Backbone bond lengths (Angstrom), bond angles and torsions (degrees), N, CA, C in turn:
res aa  C-N    CA-C-N  psi(-1)  N-CA   C-N-CA  omega(-1)  CA-C   N-CA-C  phi
1 M - - - 1.465 - - 1.528 109.98 -
2 P 1.334 118.11 137.08 1.469 120.33 -179.47 1.522 113.05 -58.27
3 W 1.329 118.40 -36.21 1.460 119.55 -177.21 1.522 111.83 -70.14
4 I 1.337 117.69 -25.58 1.465 120.53 175.73 1.528 109.83 -70.82
5 A 1.333 116.64 -45.85 1.462 120.54 178.03 1.528 110.54 -60.88
6 A 1.333 116.58 -41.47 1.460 120.48 178.92 1.526 111.01 -63.32
7 S 1.322 116.90 -37.43 1.463 120.70 179.33 1.521 111.25 -64.54
8 L 1.342 117.22 -39.07 1.460 121.04 -179.98 1.534 111.39 -70.29
9 V 1.330 116.70 -38.76 1.466 119.83 175.50 1.528 109.91 -62.64
10 S 1.323 115.82 -42.77 1.458 120.45 177.39 1.527 110.92 -60.53
11 A 1.341 116.75 -37.11 1.461 121.01 179.24 1.520 111.47 -61.11
12 F 1.334 117.29 -41.98 1.465 120.46 179.67 1.528 110.73 -60.29
13 F 1.320 116.31 -49.10 1.459 119.17 -179.14 1.530 111.67 -68.01
14 L 1.329 116.07 -29.10 1.460 118.76 177.39 1.527 110.74 -67.27
15 G 1.345 116.97 -37.39 1.453 119.92 174.89 1.518 111.96 -63.65
16 C 1.343 116.69 -41.65 1.465 120.69 175.62 1.530 110.79 -61.79
17 Y 1.316 115.92 -37.67 1.471 120.75 177.24 1.527 111.25 -61.39
18 D 1.341 117.30 -43.31 1.460 120.48 178.55 1.524 111.36 -61.07
19 L 1.323 116.52 -42.13 1.463 120.31 -179.76 1.531 111.45 -66.91
20 C 1.323 116.95 -42.57 1.464 120.13 177.86 1.527 110.90 -64.37
21 T 1.334 115.89 -38.61 1.468 119.86 178.39 1.516 111.00 -61.78
22 K 1.342 116.35 -46.92 1.460 119.97 179.90 1.518 110.71 -60.09
23 H 1.324 117.53 -44.67 1.460 120.58 -179.74 1.525 111.32 -65.10
24 A 1.336 117.18 -37.38 1.460 120.73 -176.37 1.526 112.52 -71.92
25 V 1.345 118.18 -36.34 1.465 120.29 -174.14 1.528 113.21 -98.94
26 R 1.325 118.14 -7.12 1.462 120.14 -179.16 1.523 109.70 -65.14
27 D 1.339 116.21 120.99 1.469 122.32 -177.75 1.520 111.14 52.40
28 N 1.319 116.31 42.14 1.461 120.90 -175.91 1.523 109.52 -145.08
29 A 1.324 116.96 160.56 1.462 121.53 176.25 1.523 109.72 -72.12
30 V 1.329 117.27 134.53 1.463 121.69 -173.80 1.523 112.43 -80.76
31 L 1.323 118.28 -44.16 1.465 120.53 -173.10 1.528 113.61 -60.74
32 P 1.341 119.67 -43.84 1.472 117.77 176.11 1.522 112.82 -62.36
33 V 1.344 117.55 -35.05 1.458 120.20 177.49 1.522 109.96 -62.64
34 L 1.318 117.02 -46.95 1.462 121.16 179.25 1.519 111.26 -59.66
35 F 1.331 116.32 -46.80 1.460 119.52 -177.67 1.522 111.83 -65.99
36 L 1.337 117.42 -48.64 1.464 120.56 -175.58 1.530 111.41 -65.44
37 A 1.334 116.92 -40.39 1.467 119.54 179.36 1.524 110.57 -62.00
38 N 1.321 116.71 -43.43 1.467 119.63 -179.60 1.516 112.06 -75.99
39 A 1.338 117.44 -29.83 1.463 120.25 175.11 1.534 110.15 -64.54
40 C 1.340 116.51 -37.68 1.472 120.19 176.39 1.526 110.43 -62.66
41 S 1.331 116.36 -45.79 1.465 120.36 179.23 1.523 110.92 -62.61
42 A 1.328 116.01 -44.27 1.467 119.80 -179.77 1.519 111.05 -63.16
43 T 1.331 117.16 -38.73 1.463 121.16 179.61 1.523 111.15 -63.13
44 I 1.323 116.46 -41.38 1.469 120.47 178.53 1.522 110.60 -61.08
45 W 1.340 116.54 -45.74 1.459 119.40 -178.08 1.534 111.85 -71.43
46 L 1.308 117.53 -35.99 1.466 119.54 176.59 1.529 110.14 -64.19
47 S 1.332 116.92 -36.99 1.464 120.43 177.33 1.523 110.83 -65.09
48 L 1.339 116.96 -42.42 1.460 120.28 177.94 1.526 111.71 -64.91
49 M 1.342 115.93 -38.39 1.465 119.47 177.99 1.522 111.09 -65.73
50 A 1.349 117.04 -38.77 1.465 120.47 177.04 1.520 110.80 -66.11
51 L 1.331 116.52 -39.79 1.462 120.38 178.44 1.527 110.89 -62.88
52 H 1.319 115.99 -38.77 1.471 119.94 178.74 1.526 110.82 -65.83
53 T 1.326 116.67 -33.86 1.461 120.83 -179.42 1.530 111.78 -70.53
54 F 1.347 115.87 -44.23 1.466 119.46 -172.78 1.530 113.45 -96.47
55 A 1.323 118.19 -22.29 1.462 120.56 178.68 1.525 109.17 -146.43
56 P 1.326 117.01 67.91 1.473 120.35 -173.06 1.523 114.33 -61.15
57 A 1.317 117.63 -28.25 1.459 120.13 -177.05 1.526 112.73 -69.98
58 T 1.337 117.10 -18.99 1.471 120.69 -176.67 1.530 112.61 -88.37
59 L 1.318 118.24 -8.10 1.463 121.27 -175.10 1.524 110.69 -105.72
60 P 1.338 118.79 123.54 1.470 120.70 176.35 1.526 111.58 -57.88
61 A 1.306 116.17 148.21 1.466 121.06 -175.98 1.526 112.06 -60.52
62 V 1.342 116.52 -29.56 1.458 119.83 -176.56 1.532 111.71 -65.32
63 F 1.350 117.82 -20.25 1.461 121.72 179.79 1.530 112.70 -101.75
64 T 1.308 116.91 6.39 1.459 120.77 -178.75 1.526 110.71 -76.39
65 V 1.329 116.44 133.31 1.466 122.91 178.75 1.525 108.14 -105.35
66 A 1.315 116.25 117.03 1.462 121.01 -176.07 1.526 111.12 -73.98
67 P 1.337 117.34 148.49 1.470 119.93 174.07 1.525 110.22 -66.23
68 L 1.336 116.63 146.70 1.461 121.51 -174.54 1.521 111.03 -124.24
69 S 1.311 114.57 153.88 1.468 120.92 172.42 1.527 109.15 -83.15
70 G 1.311 116.32 171.16 1.458 120.23 179.00 1.518 112.43 -60.75
71 S 1.331 117.08 -41.99 1.462 120.13 -179.70 1.522 111.37 -66.43
72 Q 1.342 117.37 -35.53 1.455 120.64 177.79 1.526 111.18 -66.32
73 H 1.328 116.38 -37.46 1.470 119.71 175.11 1.529 110.75 -61.50
74 L 1.316 116.92 -37.92 1.466 120.10 179.47 1.530 111.16 -64.50
75 F 1.329 116.91 -38.74 1.461 119.90 177.14 1.530 111.04 -59.71
76 L 1.322 116.34 -42.85 1.464 120.34 -177.89 1.530 111.39 -76.26
77 A 1.316 117.25 -31.85 1.466 119.61 175.27 1.529 110.36 -65.66
78 A 1.330 116.50 -37.18 1.465 120.41 177.06 1.528 110.64 -64.31
79 K 1.322 117.22 -39.40 1.465 121.90 175.56 1.529 110.12 -59.30
80 S 1.325 116.62 -45.18 1.456 121.01 -179.05 1.526 111.79 -65.04
81 L 1.316 117.14 -39.09 1.460 120.36 179.18 1.527 111.00 -64.84
82 L 1.319 116.28 -41.35 1.461 120.83 178.66 1.526 110.66 -62.26
83 V 1.325 116.72 -44.96 1.462 120.87 -179.43 1.521 111.31 -69.83
84 A 1.326 117.59 -36.81 1.465 120.37 178.92 1.527 110.72 -59.51
85 C 1.323 116.81 -44.02 1.463 120.35 178.20 1.532 110.99 -64.49
86 S 1.340 116.52 -41.12 1.455 120.97 178.25 1.521 111.31 -62.40
87 W 1.325 116.88 -44.34 1.467 120.82 -177.57 1.525 112.29 -70.26
88 L 1.318 117.27 -36.61 1.466 118.93 177.70 1.525 110.28 -59.07
89 C 1.330 115.99 -44.73 1.472 119.74 177.36 1.525 110.93 -65.82
90 G 1.333 116.03 -46.22 1.455 120.45 -174.50 1.516 113.77 -68.45
91 Y 1.331 118.00 -42.60 1.467 120.73 -177.63 1.519 111.67 -65.88
92 F 1.333 116.91 -43.18 1.462 118.72 178.44 1.527 110.89 -63.98
93 A 1.333 116.63 -36.26 1.467 119.93 178.47 1.520 111.11 -68.36
94 V 1.342 117.29 -44.71 1.467 121.13 -179.45 1.526 110.98 -61.81
95 K 1.315 116.98 -33.08 1.461 120.75 178.20 1.528 111.24 -58.92
96 H 1.336 116.96 -35.73 1.462 121.35 -172.73 1.522 113.77 -103.45
97 L 1.337 118.46 -3.21 1.467 121.50 -177.03 1.528 110.03 -121.51
98 P 1.342 118.10 151.79 1.474 119.90 173.62 1.521 110.32 -62.75
99 V 1.330 116.59 140.06 1.461 119.31 -178.07 1.527 111.08 -67.11
100 S 1.344 117.50 -28.21 1.462 119.90 177.91 1.522 111.98 -70.77
101 L 1.320 117.40 -13.39 1.467 122.04 173.43 1.522 110.83 -102.12
102 A 1.337 116.68 -43.48 1.464 120.57 -176.64 1.524 111.83 -64.76
103 S 1.332 117.11 -41.55 1.459 119.66 -177.72 1.529 112.64 -62.87
104 P 1.349 119.60 -44.38 1.471 118.35 176.46 1.527 113.69 -63.10
105 I 1.331 116.88 -37.24 1.472 118.47 179.04 1.522 109.79 -65.52
106 R 1.314 116.92 -43.31 1.462 120.08 177.07 1.524 110.83 -62.20
107 A 1.335 115.15 -28.97 1.458 120.01 -178.39 1.518 113.22 -71.72
108 T 1.331 118.73 -10.53 1.467 119.45 176.55 1.523 111.24 -71.70
109 G 1.323 117.40 -4.19 1.456 120.53 178.74 1.516 114.85 -51.37
110 P 1.356 119.76 -39.11 1.463 119.35 -178.60 1.520 114.50 -58.09
111 V 1.346 118.20 -29.90 1.466 117.56 -179.26 1.520 110.12 -66.55
112 W 1.330 116.12 -36.41 1.472 119.72 177.37 1.523 110.36 -74.29
113 T 1.331 116.01 -38.17 1.460 119.31 175.61 1.523 110.91 -63.21
114 L 1.348 115.90 -39.52 1.466 120.49 179.01 1.519 110.83 -61.09
115 F 1.335 116.31 -47.92 1.458 119.08 179.13 1.529 110.88 -59.41
116 G 1.330 115.64 -41.46 1.457 118.72 178.85 1.517 112.13 -66.34
117 A 1.363 116.15 -40.34 1.464 119.68 179.29 1.520 111.33 -64.21
118 L 1.327 116.50 -38.24 1.458 120.27 178.98 1.521 111.44 -68.22
119 L 1.325 116.65 -41.36 1.456 121.19 -174.66 1.527 112.75 -81.86
120 V 1.351 115.42 -39.30 1.466 119.14 -171.57 1.526 111.90 -97.79
121 L 1.350 117.12 -45.59 1.457 120.48 -173.97 1.523 113.54 -95.06
122 G 1.341 117.43 -9.58 1.452 120.39 178.16 1.513 115.01 71.88
123 E 1.335 118.24 22.30 1.456 120.80 179.46 1.523 110.51 -71.68
124 R 1.332 116.23 147.93 1.465 121.47 -179.55 1.534 109.48 -136.44
125 P 1.333 118.46 86.73 1.465 120.31 176.76 1.525 110.73 -64.97
126 S 1.351 117.23 158.60 1.455 121.43 176.45 1.526 110.11 -70.70
127 W 1.355 115.88 167.63 1.462 118.88 -178.26 1.524 111.10 -65.48
128 L 1.342 117.94 -32.87 1.458 120.37 179.52 1.530 111.21 -70.67
129 E 1.313 115.32 -39.37 1.466 119.50 175.54 1.523 110.70 -64.18
130 M 1.325 116.10 -40.94 1.461 120.11 177.01 1.525 110.69 -61.83
131 L 1.351 116.77 -41.67 1.457 120.70 178.79 1.526 110.58 -62.03
132 G 1.333 116.05 -41.40 1.463 119.52 177.56 1.511 112.41 -61.27
133 I 1.338 116.21 -42.14 1.463 120.40 178.87 1.525 110.54 -63.87
134 V 1.337 116.55 -44.28 1.471 120.63 -178.88 1.530 110.78 -62.21
135 I 1.349 117.22 -45.28 1.464 120.73 -179.84 1.531 110.76 -63.88
136 T 1.322 116.08 -41.68 1.459 119.79 179.26 1.518 111.31 -61.00
137 L 1.324 116.40 -48.25 1.460 119.92 -177.90 1.524 111.74 -69.21
138 A 1.347 117.20 -34.67 1.464 119.84 176.36 1.527 110.16 -64.53
139 S 1.319 116.57 -36.30 1.457 120.55 178.05 1.527 111.07 -67.04
140 F 1.341 116.12 -38.46 1.459 119.05 174.95 1.526 110.97 -60.21
141 L 1.319 115.90 -40.47 1.455 120.28 178.41 1.526 110.26 -63.02
142 G 1.347 116.53 -40.66 1.458 119.91 177.63 1.521 111.91 -61.19
143 L 1.325 117.21 -40.71 1.456 120.54 176.32 1.530 111.13 -61.10
144 S 1.314 116.03 -39.23 1.460 120.14 -179.67 1.524 111.09 -66.61
145 V 1.339 116.83 -38.41 1.465 120.51 179.24 1.524 110.68 -64.36
146 V 1.324 116.51 -43.03 1.466 119.77 177.41 1.528 110.10 -62.69
147 G 1.327 116.19 -37.29 1.456 119.80 179.35 1.516 112.87 -60.99
148 A 1.341 117.04 -26.65 1.464 120.24 178.50 1.523 111.32 -62.77
149 R 1.328 117.29 -23.20 1.462 120.65 177.54 1.521 111.99 -68.92
150 E 1.312 116.42 -12.99 1.455 120.49 178.10 1.517 111.97 -86.58
151 G 1.337 116.15 8.64 1.456 120.48 176.45 1.507 114.79 90.12
152 I 1.330 117.23 12.21 1.462 121.03 179.58 1.524 107.96 -103.26
153 H 1.324 116.19 105.05 1.464 121.96 -176.86 1.524 109.21 -97.60
154 F 1.315 115.45 121.65 1.453 120.90 -172.46 1.525 113.00 -57.63
155 H 1.325 117.68 -38.99 1.459 119.66 -173.77 1.527 112.63 -79.56
156 R 1.344 117.77 -8.36 1.462 119.75 -179.48 1.520 113.45 -117.83
157 N 1.303 117.69 -16.45 1.458 120.74 -175.23 1.529 110.00 -93.27
158 K 1.327 116.40 116.02 1.469 119.69 -175.94 1.526 112.39 -66.71
159 W 1.348 116.42 -25.00 1.463 118.31 -177.97 1.513 111.73 -71.78
160 I 1.323 117.17 -23.93 1.463 120.04 173.07 1.525 109.15 -64.77
161 G 1.327 116.46 -42.00 1.467 120.78 177.11 1.520 111.94 -61.90
162 W 1.335 116.02 -42.64 1.463 119.81 177.02 1.527 110.63 -61.18
163 L 1.334 115.49 -41.60 1.458 119.97 -178.48 1.522 111.59 -66.25
164 L 1.334 116.79 -40.27 1.461 120.04 178.45 1.527 111.13 -66.15
165 A 1.340 116.36 -38.87 1.465 119.59 177.45 1.524 110.55 -62.70
166 G 1.340 116.12 -43.99 1.455 119.60 177.81 1.522 112.38 -63.68
167 T 1.343 115.95 -35.58 1.466 120.55 179.08 1.523 111.48 -66.21
168 L 1.322 117.35 -43.01 1.463 120.90 178.93 1.526 110.98 -64.54
169 L 1.332 116.13 -41.83 1.465 119.35 177.89 1.530 110.47 -65.36
170 G 1.332 116.57 -36.79 1.458 120.22 177.01 1.519 112.05 -64.96
171 A 1.345 116.83 -37.55 1.460 120.47 177.36 1.528 110.78 -64.35
172 A 1.329 116.17 -40.69 1.464 119.75 176.55 1.527 111.02 -63.15
173 S 1.328 115.97 -36.43 1.458 120.37 177.24 1.525 110.96 -64.28
174 G 1.347 117.47 -36.14 1.455 120.82 178.20 1.518 112.16 -62.38
175 L 1.317 116.32 -42.20 1.462 120.30 176.43 1.530 111.45 -64.25
176 Y 1.318 115.10 -39.72 1.460 119.96 -179.41 1.533 110.50 -67.13
177 D 1.338 117.18 -34.13 1.462 120.73 177.24 1.532 110.80 -59.64
178 K 1.325 115.57 -44.77 1.463 119.54 179.93 1.530 110.75 -62.78
179 F 1.321 116.33 -37.16 1.466 121.23 177.21 1.528 110.67 -64.22
180 L 1.335 116.19 -45.63 1.464 120.18 -178.53 1.524 111.99 -65.93
181 L 1.331 116.23 -45.94 1.460 120.71 -172.81 1.525 113.16 -86.08
182 G 1.334 115.75 -31.84 1.458 119.79 -177.94 1.516 113.44 -92.03
183 R 1.322 115.99 -54.12 1.467 119.98 -175.34 1.525 112.49 -79.59
184 L 1.339 117.03 -43.79 1.463 119.90 -176.90 1.527 112.57 -89.81
185 G 1.332 117.84 -14.86 1.455 121.22 173.96 1.511 116.08 76.12
186 F 1.336 118.67 24.01 1.458 120.21 175.65 1.524 110.13 -65.54
187 A 1.329 117.39 143.93 1.458 121.65 172.32 1.523 109.10 -75.33
188 A 1.352 115.82 150.28 1.467 120.10 -179.27 1.524 111.21 -58.54
189 S 1.331 116.70 -41.17 1.472 120.24 -178.72 1.522 111.19 -64.29
190 T 1.324 117.46 -38.32 1.464 120.85 -179.29 1.523 111.40 -66.68
191 V 1.332 115.96 -44.35 1.464 119.94 178.50 1.516 110.32 -62.42
192 Q 1.328 116.74 -47.47 1.460 119.36 -175.21 1.519 112.03 -67.90
193 A 1.320 117.21 -38.57 1.463 120.39 -178.99 1.524 111.30 -62.48
194 W 1.332 116.62 -55.72 1.459 119.21 -176.21 1.529 112.48 -73.38
195 F 1.322 116.12 -28.86 1.454 120.98 173.93 1.534 109.81 -60.44
196 S 1.335 117.26 -44.54 1.466 121.54 179.62 1.528 111.39 -67.16
197 I 1.319 116.16 -42.13 1.474 120.21 -179.00 1.519 110.93 -64.74
198 Y 1.331 116.94 -46.85 1.459 120.04 -179.37 1.531 112.35 -67.07
199 L 1.347 116.71 -33.38 1.461 118.86 176.97 1.527 110.79 -63.37
200 A 1.334 116.69 -44.73 1.463 120.32 178.47 1.525 110.87 -59.66
201 L 1.332 116.73 -40.77 1.466 120.42 178.79 1.529 111.89 -67.04
202 L 1.326 117.04 -36.37 1.465 120.36 178.92 1.527 112.08 -68.33
203 F 1.343 115.94 -36.78 1.466 119.23 -179.31 1.530 112.82 -81.66
204 L 1.337 117.45 -15.05 1.466 120.79 -177.96 1.533 112.92 -58.66
205 P 1.343 120.25 -51.83 1.479 118.61 179.80 1.530 112.71 -63.20
206 L 1.322 117.20 -30.17 1.465 119.37 178.44 1.522 111.33 -69.03
207 V 1.331 116.70 -41.53 1.460 118.53 -179.83 1.530 110.61 -72.69
208 I 1.338 117.63 -28.14 1.469 120.20 173.66 1.523 109.81 -65.09
209 G 1.343 116.13 -43.78 1.456 119.97 176.24 1.515 112.13 -60.89
210 W 1.334 116.06 -39.00 1.467 120.17 176.41 1.526 110.30 -63.02
211 K 1.326 116.35 -45.09 1.469 120.85 -177.89 1.522 111.46 -63.68
212 L 1.332 116.89 -38.85 1.468 121.28 -177.92 1.528 112.72 -85.47
213 R 1.342 116.61 4.54 1.466 122.54 177.07 1.528 112.09 58.70
214 W 1.321 116.32 46.02 1.454 119.63 175.68 1.522 111.58 -70.78
215 W 1.313 117.60 -13.81 1.460 123.07 177.42 1.532 108.13 -148.44
216 T 1.302 116.38 168.03 1.459 120.76 176.55 1.521 109.43 -64.27
217 R 1.318 116.69 130.97 1.459 118.97 -172.92 1.519 111.27 -140.19
218 H 1.346 114.18 164.32 1.450 121.29 174.87 1.528 109.78 -95.00
219 K 1.328 116.02 159.06 1.458 121.49 178.66 1.521 109.63 -76.54
220 F 1.329 115.39 146.05 1.459 120.32 179.48 1.520 110.35 -100.90
221 H 1.346 115.69 134.50 1.458 122.75 175.26 1.530 108.05 -119.64
222 W 1.334 116.03 125.22 1.458 118.51 178.43 1.526 110.27 -68.11
223 R 1.329 115.59 134.63 1.457 122.52 175.09 1.517 108.44 -137.12
224 W 1.330 115.72 144.30 1.457 120.12 -179.33 1.520 112.15 -65.85
225 S 1.336 116.26 -17.77 1.468 119.08 178.12 1.528 111.49 -65.86
226 V 1.343 117.79 -18.43 1.471 120.00 174.77 1.527 109.68 -60.92
227 L 1.343 116.46 -41.86 1.460 119.76 175.87 1.522 110.65 -67.88
228 G 1.339 116.67 -33.23 1.461 120.54 176.88 1.517 111.72 -63.70
229 V 1.332 116.77 -37.75 1.467 121.17 176.12 1.521 109.76 -57.78
230 S 1.328 115.93 -47.56 1.457 121.09 -178.51 1.525 111.65 -64.48
231 A 1.338 116.79 -48.58 1.468 120.54 -176.30 1.524 111.71 -65.12
232 A 1.345 116.66 -45.38 1.468 119.87 -177.64 1.522 110.81 -64.72
233 L 1.334 116.43 -39.78 1.463 119.08 -179.14 1.526 111.69 -70.33
234 L 1.329 116.60 -39.17 1.459 119.23 177.09 1.528 110.59 -58.26
235 L 1.322 116.72 -46.32 1.457 120.45 -179.40 1.525 111.68 -67.33
236 A 1.344 116.65 -44.37 1.465 120.67 -178.91 1.520 111.23 -62.73
237 D 1.326 116.72 -44.92 1.463 120.07 -176.55 1.522 112.24 -73.43
238 F 1.339 116.78 -35.45 1.462 118.12 -179.42 1.523 110.44 -63.65
239 V 1.328 116.48 -44.47 1.463 120.17 178.49 1.529 110.42 -67.37
240 Y 1.332 116.12 -38.35 1.477 121.70 179.01 1.521 111.32 -62.93
241 F 1.327 116.82 -48.10 1.462 120.26 179.59 1.530 110.73 -63.19
242 S 1.328 116.33 -36.62 1.461 119.82 177.71 1.522 111.23 -63.57
243 A 1.350 116.77 -37.86 1.463 120.58 177.36 1.524 110.92 -63.49
244 L 1.325 116.34 -41.71 1.461 119.57 -178.32 1.520 112.91 -69.48
245 R 1.324 116.78 -18.89 1.460 119.76 177.85 1.526 111.49 -70.50
246 D 1.331 117.14 -20.97 1.465 121.36 179.30 1.528 108.41 -68.71
247 P 1.333 118.34 124.05 1.470 119.98 -177.70 1.524 113.29 -63.21
248 E 1.342 117.95 -19.44 1.462 120.76 179.18 1.520 112.78 -87.96
249 A 1.318 117.67 -8.65 1.464 121.17 -176.15 1.526 110.78 -69.53
250 L 1.323 115.84 135.71 1.462 122.44 174.50 1.522 108.59 -102.99
251 I 1.334 116.97 122.97 1.462 120.81 -176.24 1.524 110.88 -59.55
252 S 1.340 118.19 -34.96 1.460 120.71 -179.84 1.525 111.18 -63.49
253 L 1.347 117.34 -38.95 1.457 120.59 -178.86 1.522 111.77 -79.31
254 V 1.317 117.46 -39.28 1.462 120.38 176.69 1.525 110.09 -59.64
255 S 1.326 116.43 -44.56 1.465 120.49 -179.99 1.522 111.45 -64.78
256 S 1.349 116.70 -38.76 1.462 120.25 179.27 1.521 111.05 -66.57
257 L 1.327 117.57 -44.53 1.459 121.28 179.96 1.523 111.38 -63.40
258 R 1.319 116.73 -37.46 1.468 119.58 179.53 1.522 111.51 -61.78
259 R 1.344 116.83 -26.76 1.457 119.44 179.92 1.518 112.00 -67.30
260 G 1.335 117.16 -9.01 1.456 119.56 173.14 1.519 112.00 -59.87
261 G 1.321 117.10 -17.76 1.461 120.73 175.07 1.516 112.13 -60.21
262 T 1.342 116.52 -20.01 1.457 120.77 176.36 1.528 110.80 -59.09
263 L 1.337 117.65 -33.36 1.461 120.71 179.41 1.521 110.84 -63.67
264 V 1.323 116.20 -40.94 1.462 120.86 178.15 1.526 109.83 -65.80
265 A 1.339 116.31 -45.20 1.459 120.32 -179.53 1.526 111.22 -65.59
266 F 1.341 116.71 -39.09 1.461 121.21 179.40 1.527 110.74 -61.43
267 A 1.333 116.35 -50.49 1.462 120.34 -179.92 1.522 111.39 -63.00
268 G 1.320 116.33 -41.48 1.458 120.01 179.43 1.519 112.48 -66.53
269 G 1.335 117.01 -35.61 1.463 119.94 178.06 1.516 111.66 -62.09
270 L 1.328 116.56 -39.89 1.469 120.71 178.22 1.528 111.12 -71.94
271 L 1.321 116.96 -41.31 1.458 121.75 -173.10 1.531 112.57 -77.81
272 F 1.333 116.44 -45.26 1.460 119.97 -172.05 1.531 113.92 -97.35
273 F 1.327 117.24 -27.97 1.462 119.85 -175.85 1.528 113.41 -111.41
274 G 1.329 117.38 1.67 1.456 120.72 176.62 1.514 114.39 63.87
275 E 1.339 117.09 31.01 1.463 119.44 -179.75 1.530 110.19 -74.08
276 V 1.330 115.92 157.04 1.463 121.48 -167.79 1.527 111.74 -106.79
277 N 1.343 114.76 179.61 1.465 124.38 177.26 1.523 112.91 63.88
278 G 1.332 116.52 29.26 1.452 119.51 179.34 1.516 113.38 -61.65
279 R 1.352 116.56 -41.44 1.464 119.94 -178.26 1.525 110.69 -66.10
280 Q 1.335 116.79 -39.07 1.464 120.07 179.70 1.528 111.76 -68.79
281 K 1.311 116.57 -28.10 1.459 120.44 -179.44 1.532 112.61 -84.62
282 L 1.346 116.65 -14.58 1.452 120.38 -174.47 1.526 113.71 -57.88
283 P 1.372 120.63 -43.93 1.474 118.68 179.07 1.526 112.90 -57.60
284 A 1.320 116.11 -39.68 1.465 118.89 179.19 1.522 110.56 -68.22
285 V 1.342 117.18 -35.71 1.464 120.26 177.44 1.530 110.12 -63.13
286 L 1.343 116.59 -42.27 1.463 120.43 176.60 1.534 111.03 -63.26
287 G 1.325 115.95 -34.47 1.460 119.82 175.28 1.523 111.86 -63.54
288 V 1.338 115.97 -36.86 1.460 119.71 175.78 1.533 110.31 -60.05
289 L 1.346 115.41 -46.00 1.458 119.66 178.58 1.521 111.83 -59.32
290 A 1.352 115.98 -44.90 1.474 120.51 179.93 1.520 110.81 -61.28
291 G 1.319 116.48 -42.84 1.461 120.73 179.70 1.510 112.74 -62.70
292 I 1.347 116.16 -40.17 1.462 120.13 179.44 1.527 110.66 -66.68
293 V 1.355 116.66 -41.66 1.466 120.50 178.80 1.532 110.81 -60.61
294 L 1.337 116.84 -45.22 1.474 120.64 179.13 1.523 111.02 -62.27
295 T 1.319 115.47 -38.61 1.466 119.77 179.81 1.518 110.66 -64.20
296 V 1.348 116.42 -40.89 1.465 120.73 -177.65 1.530 111.06 -69.73
297 V 1.352 116.65 -46.53 1.461 119.09 -175.42 1.525 112.23 -76.75
298 G 1.347 116.49 -16.32 1.451 119.03 -179.41 1.500 113.10 -69.91
């Protein structure tokens, strides 16, 4: 199915996004990273929208942003607010946690999305697809248990709480995406364009407060990985939104497949950041692969 292939492509870029995020916020101020990454995304979409206005024939239809009513703008602004809260929790947590641990915990989002899809959207995956989801999420849990050997105790570390809060908000955002793209019929380009613009606007007052030292803050160092955050997320989300546009796509399965990005983040954490316990985490990583295969063939 095309939406399955799109979900796997999105997973790869999502893993790259996790690695760029870790590099950008490590020993760095978080709010400027959030603002600049989203400002880059917003600038790209504003440029495409301007190109469509002045030279519409030169822009492929897939990048066209449809005009919206006031109520439609409110729907997309609500999406941006939900994601902004999720990212604030997640970015601060990723700054203080190993990416090989943070990425698997964030990957538990599909279990919450699945419960929501079952209860709210009435989706009914097959038993094999359900088995794939269960194995994948159990493997994520195994990765988290191994991560505890690195001295990060879930019941005492506040950043674990921040990460879980961001994960739950992200799961709610996944359900809302299906509503926007499936029920309301928004195009992927329209959602992504205004989502990026509104996110930049939401983070603007926060970065102004950071700049004016309204609170105790860390120093910001420019890194090219900030642009990597923007590029990887644009690619991951564009393919993801396109998958959700397929009427046959199940949000629970799309969300589960996207968690395959954890494999990219896991390998990158060991290779680029020198994180430990790779051998102990390997069985759980193989479990992730098995779960994804079952989900696809189901």
